[in-house]
KEZA-585396 format. One line per field, with one value per atom (N, C-alpha, C): residue number from 0; chain; x, y, z. Coordinates in nm, 3 decimals. Example, Ala and Ser with C-alpha at 12.3 -4.5 7.8 and 13.67 -1.06 7.14 Angstrom:
<pts>
n <- (0;0;0;1;1;1);
chain <- (A;A;A;A;A;A);
X <- (1.319;1.230;1.320;1.285;1.367;1.290);
Y <- (-0.569;-0.450;-0.330;-0.225;-0.106;0.003);
Z <- (0.780;0.780;0.780;0.708;0.714;0.787);
</pts>
This chain:
<pts>
n <- (0;0;0;1;1;1;2;2;2;3;3;3;4;4;4;5;5;5;6;6;6;7;7;7;8;8;8;9;9;9;10;10;10;11;11;11;12;12;12;13;13;13;14;14;14;15;15;15;16;16;16;17;17;17;18;18;18;19;19;19;20;20;20;21;21;21;22;22;22;23;23;23;24;24;24;25;25;25;26;26;26;27;27;27;28;28;28;29;29;29;30;30;30;31;31;31;32;32;32;33;33;33;34;34;34;35;35;35;36;36;36;37;37;37;38;38;38;39;39;39;40;40;40;41;41;41;42;42;42;43;43;43;44;44;44;45;45;45;46;46;46;47;47;47;48;48;48;49;49;49;50;50;50;51;51;51;52;52;52;53;53;53;54;54;54;55;55;55;56;56;56;57;57;57;58;58;58;59;59;59;60;60;60;61;61;61;62;62;62;63;63;63;64;64;64;65;65;65;66;66;66;67;67;67;68;68;68;69;69;69;70;70;70;71;71;71;72;72;72;73;73;73;74;74;74;75;75;75;76;76;76;77;77;77;78;78;78;79;79;79;80;80;80;81;81;81);
chain <- (A;A;A;A;A;A;A;A;A;A;A;A;A;A;A;A;A;A;A;A;A;A;A;A;A;A;A;A;A;A;A;A;A;A;A;A;A;A;A;A;A;A;A;A;A;A;A;A;A;A;A;A;A;A;A;A;A;A;A;A;A;A;A;A;A;A;A;A;A;A;A;A;A;A;A;A;A;A;A;A;A;A;A;A;A;A;A;A;A;A;A;A;A;A;A;A;A;A;A;A;A;A;A;A;A;A;A;A;A;A;A;A;A;A;A;A;A;A;A;A;A;A;A;A;A;A;A;A;A;A;A;A;A;A;A;A;A;A;A;A;A;A;A;A;A;A;A;A;A;A;A;A;A;A;A;A;A;A;A;A;A;A;A;A;A;A;A;A;A;A;A;A;A;A;A;A;A;A;A;A;A;A;A;A;A;A;A;A;A;A;A;A;A;A;A;A;A;A;A;A;A;A;A;A;A;A;A;A;A;A;A;A;A;A;A;A;A;A;A;A;A;A;A;A;A;A;A;A;A;A;A;A;A;A;A;A;A;A;A;A;A;A;A;A;A;A);
X <- (12.848;12.921;13.022;13.107;13.220;13.224;13.227;13.239;13.272;13.395;13.471;13.463;13.346;13.331;13.222;13.237;13.172;13.024;12.952;12.792;12.791;12.756;12.742;12.642;12.622;12.495;12.388;12.410;12.350;12.264;12.374;12.265;12.198;12.206;12.152;11.973;12.004;11.902;11.806;11.872;11.829;11.730;11.844;11.714;11.600;11.646;11.487;11.392;11.408;11.338;11.258;11.290;11.263;11.157;11.217;11.100;10.967;11.032;10.910;10.829;10.818;10.758;10.692;10.737;10.652;10.732;10.675;10.741;10.659;10.643;10.573;10.568;10.486;10.482;10.464;10.407;10.389;10.513;10.552;10.754;10.806;10.826;10.898;10.868;10.759;10.726;10.791;10.774;10.801;10.944;11.012;11.182;11.231;11.171;11.190;11.297;11.317;11.376;11.525;11.602;11.752;11.796;11.954;12.054;11.996;12.028;11.962;12.110;12.014;12.110;12.247;12.317;12.418;12.444;12.280;12.299;12.152;12.120;12.002;11.988;12.119;12.128;12.084;12.051;12.060;12.243;12.266;12.379;12.368;12.478;12.508;12.611;12.598;12.686;12.804;12.944;13.010;13.094;13.131;13.213;13.325;13.429;13.573;13.668;13.740;13.838;13.944;14.001;14.129;14.199;14.354;14.394;14.403;14.467;14.509;14.524;14.665;14.752;14.646;14.594;14.511;14.414;14.342;14.257;14.325;14.420;14.500;14.521;14.588;14.659;14.480;14.375;14.224;14.208;14.212;14.188;14.246;14.356;14.463;14.440;14.447;14.350;14.250;14.162;14.014;14.050;14.097;14.094;14.161;14.312;14.399;14.300;14.192;14.070;13.963;13.943;13.809;13.705;13.737;13.632;13.588;13.462;13.470;13.538;13.547;13.600;13.573;13.404;13.354;13.382;13.418;13.477;13.555;13.702;13.804;13.856;13.733;13.771;13.713;13.557;13.564;13.654;13.714;13.843;13.946;13.995;14.118;14.060;13.938;13.875;13.894;13.797;13.813;13.981;14.076;14.198;14.265;14.253;14.308;14.167;14.047;13.987;14.003;14.067;14.124;14.174);
Y <- (4.966;4.852;4.880;4.846;4.875;4.770;4.802;4.725;4.554;4.601;4.468;4.407;4.408;4.352;4.226;4.128;4.003;4.050;3.977;4.008;3.853;3.848;3.776;3.728;3.569;3.475;3.550;3.604;3.683;3.805;3.849;3.998;3.986;3.830;3.775;3.728;3.663;3.636;3.752;3.863;3.983;4.044;4.036;4.118;3.990;3.885;3.844;3.823;3.843;3.853;4.014;4.106;4.259;4.229;4.140;4.144;4.077;3.957;3.850;3.895;4.038;4.096;4.214;4.234;4.350;4.475;4.605;4.721;4.816;4.911;5.042;5.144;5.106;5.190;5.319;5.376;5.520;5.599;5.467;5.538;5.575;5.404;5.439;5.537;5.560;5.704;5.877;5.803;5.992;5.960;5.914;5.848;5.901;5.865;5.934;5.816;5.824;5.723;5.776;5.696;5.727;5.766;5.819;5.807;6.029;6.060;6.167;6.252;6.385;6.494;6.564;6.623;6.682;6.842;6.864;7.022;7.038;7.151;7.254;7.182;7.233;7.239;7.072;7.068;6.901;6.852;6.740;6.668;6.598;6.585;6.509;6.389;6.308;6.163;6.206;6.207;6.210;6.093;6.034;5.923;5.958;5.882;5.916;5.794;5.778;5.651;5.667;5.591;5.594;5.490;5.470;5.346;5.298;5.179;5.085;5.153;5.223;5.272;5.407;5.522;5.577;5.551;5.379;5.376;5.331;5.257;5.207;5.311;5.427;5.559;5.641;5.640;5.703;5.603;5.486;5.383;5.400;5.420;5.413;5.551;5.658;5.774;5.753;5.705;5.688;5.620;5.531;5.444;5.516;5.560;5.659;5.777;5.849;5.928;5.870;5.734;5.698;5.771;5.808;5.836;5.733;5.720;5.706;5.772;5.684;5.709;5.870;5.866;6.015;6.101;6.101;6.211;6.242;6.157;6.163;6.274;6.227;6.282;6.434;6.465;6.583;6.656;6.592;6.702;6.709;6.638;6.622;6.770;6.774;6.874;7.010;7.023;7.151;7.159;7.108;7.159;7.226;7.132;7.218;7.304;7.325;7.447;7.563;7.570;7.680;7.771);
Z <- (8.932;8.918;8.771;8.767;8.694;8.588;8.461;8.344;8.356;8.488;8.440;8.577;8.649;8.756;8.740;8.809;8.791;8.896;8.819;8.916;9.006;9.101;9.193;9.191;9.224;9.263;9.325;9.412;9.544;9.474;9.405;9.334;9.207;9.138;9.039;9.122;9.230;9.310;9.375;9.392;9.425;9.305;9.231;9.124;9.047;9.049;9.033;9.108;9.261;9.360;9.363;9.362;9.286;9.176;9.029;8.953;8.975;9.078;9.061;9.170;9.241;9.356;9.281;9.139;9.059;9.083;9.032;9.015;9.039;9.110;9.112;9.021;8.939;8.786;8.787;8.896;8.921;8.953;9.062;9.112;9.000;8.907;8.801;8.684;8.698;8.591;8.715;8.789;8.906;8.837;8.855;8.840;8.707;8.660;8.479;8.427;8.279;8.195;8.182;8.156;8.166;8.226;8.214;8.291;8.351;8.474;8.492;8.430;8.412;8.327;8.388;8.338;8.460;8.447;8.370;8.384;8.336;8.306;8.267;8.143;8.024;7.922;7.841;7.732;7.690;7.668;7.657;7.626;7.498;7.443;7.363;7.385;7.294;7.285;7.178;7.200;7.047;7.079;6.964;6.957;6.922;6.960;6.958;6.944;6.863;6.817;6.909;6.973;7.051;7.020;7.010;7.016;7.156;7.160;7.293;7.363;7.340;7.433;7.486;7.408;7.456;7.553;7.550;7.621;7.731;7.746;7.875;7.946;7.904;7.997;8.038;7.931;7.991;8.122;8.119;8.208;8.354;8.323;8.429;8.493;8.425;8.496;8.599;8.486;8.598;8.695;8.687;8.779;8.938;8.836;8.992;9.053;8.965;9.034;9.090;9.031;9.070;9.021;8.866;8.848;8.683;8.632;8.490;8.397;8.289;8.167;8.093;8.106;8.070;8.136;8.271;8.409;8.351;8.293;8.296;8.159;8.070;7.950;7.948;8.021;8.045;8.145;8.193;8.300;8.229;8.140;8.013;7.934;7.879;7.765;7.867;8.013;8.065;8.095;8.143;8.131;8.030;7.909;7.783;7.733;7.744;7.697;7.795;7.893;7.986;7.954);
</pts>
């Protein structure tokens, strides 16, 4: 779900029903915590300050390519590092 999408009443009810039914703790443990890794090596988060214009350009590219902001940035870095 994209950050700018609204959550529907149906989705909220689905989440509430799921929570009320309870969770399988063993299944949650098997899945692990956090986001899945992108590779064998540990990843780092790096904060970058961008102007409003840079963010608009980034978002336009990401939407056009149907990728996240992070993926758009990774692609730009890969293109310029080669």
